[in-house]
N, C-alpha and C positions, 0 to 999 in steps of 0.2 A: 587348426594349424596357424591361425592368425597370431601375430605377436602381441597379444593383449597382456597387459601387466597383471600382477596379482590382484591389484585393485581394479580389475577389469573395467575400463571405461566403456561407456555405451558408444558403439560405433555410430558414425554419421547416419548410416542408413537405418539404424535401429531407432533413432529418435523420431517420435511420432508428433506431427503437427497437431496442435489442439490438446496435447497431453499436459497434465500438470506435474511439475517437478519441484522438489525442494532444493534450493541452491544456496551458495555462499557468495557474497559480494567480494570479488577479488580486487578490482581496480575501479576507481571512480574517475570519470573524465567530465569535461564541461558539457558533453553531449549525451551523457548517459553512464551506465555502469556495466562492467563486464562481470558475469556471474558464472561460477562453476556449478553446473547443474548435473554433473555426473557423466557428461559426454566427453569425447576425446578432444574437444575444443570448448573454450568458454563461449557463452552466448552474450550478446549485447542487448541490454534493456535500454532502448533509446529514451531520452528524457521525456518524450511524449507518451511513453508507455509505462511510466512509473506510478501515476495516479490518475484518477478521474479528472481532477482539476489541473489547472496550468501549473507546471513546475518551473520555477525560475532558476533554482539552484539545486542540483542533484543532492548535494550534501545536506540540504534541509530534510531530505527523506531517507537517505541511505548513508551507511558508513562501511568501510572495509571490514570484512569478517562477519558482517550481519547476515543472519539466516533469513532467506526470503522465499516466498512461494511464487513460482513463475509458470507461465504457460508458453509452450513453444509456438511461436507465431509463424515463422518462416525459415526455410533452409535455402541457402544459395551459395554455390561455389565453396562448399566446405565450411560455410559460416552459419551461425544460428542467430535468428532474431527472436527475442523473448519479449513477453509483456507481463506486467504485474497486475494488469486489470483484465479480468476474464472477459468482460464485455467488449474489449478491444481486439478480440481474436479475429472476429469476422471483418471482412472488408479491408483488403490490403491497402489501407490509407486512401480509400476512395474519397476524394474531396477533403475539405477542411474538417478538422475535428470539431464536433459539436461541443461548444464549451459546456461544462456541467451546469445544469439549470438549478440554481439554489433558491429560486423564488418561492417554491413550496415551503422553504424553511424560514423565509424572511418573515419577520413579525411574529414568529413563534415565541410565546412567553418564556422567559428564561427560567421560570419555576416549573415548567412542564417537563416531565421525564419521558424520554423515548428509549426504545430498545435499540441497541446497536451491536455490531459484531466487530471485534478487533481484526483489522486487515493486515497491519504491519506495525511493529514496534521499532522505535529508534532510541538513540540515547537521550533525546529531549522530549519524548512523548509517544503517543500512539495514534495511528490513524484508524478511525472507527467509521464503519459504514452504517448509516442510519436511514430509516424509512420515514418519510414525512407525509403530508396530506396527499391523498390520492395515490398513495403507493410509490411516490417518487423516492429514489434512493440517491444518496450522495455520501462522499467521505468528508469527515471533518477531523480536525486535530484536537486531541486531548493533550494539552501540554503537561509535562511531568509534574508541574506544580498544581495541576487540576485533577490528579488521579485520586488522591486521598488526602485527608488531613495528616499533617506530619510529613517528614522528609522521606522522599523516595530515592534510594540509592541507585537502583537500576530498574528501568521500566519492565524489563523481561522477568524480573523477580515477582512482579505484581500482576502483569498481564501476559496472556499467551495469545498467539494468532488463532483466530477462530472462536475465542471466548466471547460469550454474550455478556454485555454490560448495559447498565442504565446510565444514560447521559442527559445533560441539559444543553440546549443550544444557547451559547452565550453571545455570539456575534456572527453575522453573516455579511460577507462582502461579495455581492452578486457579480460586480464588475470584475473582480479578481478571481472569482470562482473559489473563494476560501471561506471556510466555516470553522468557528472555534467552538469546542465542546468542553463540558466539565462533568466530572463524576462526583464532584463535591456538592454538598448542600449549599443553597444560596446563603450568602452572609457568613458561612463557615461556622455559625454557632449551632451546635447540636442540641436542638430542643426536642426531647422525646415526646 
């Protein structure tokens, strides 16, 4: 008897904390992004919940209309708190965020290929989760110019979320918690 629309939105009490949802970025603000994940209200992905590393500008990672995978982190007063980083589900902000430790990736030769998984795609590239020495994992950016030889019109045409890819670590900024990756051969000349 509830007044649910034909596109029956998930009610507040039906949304499960810890559950993974696919959503669409509706609005971007300086402090995060509002995502429609199928509930009767949009959820907020706070800027600290967008990536493992420090995010200075939400628009570096997200754009309106982008499809994202989110986890429901908290519910309070009819509002939803979301995260795009599964490992940030636990601990409701207990203490300062551990900055992502990129030291296992520092000094990695740029001609060494490592396996990665596409976490999210943007209009300027893809964030890929890679595993380094000792099993440490971190996210790095494969810029759109580093996905393949030749012009890439749309990252989403080439890469899908969850896709396994081979990447090289091209630069690591431990202080900023940023890592650049490439899917192209070094030097760009294809020698078979």
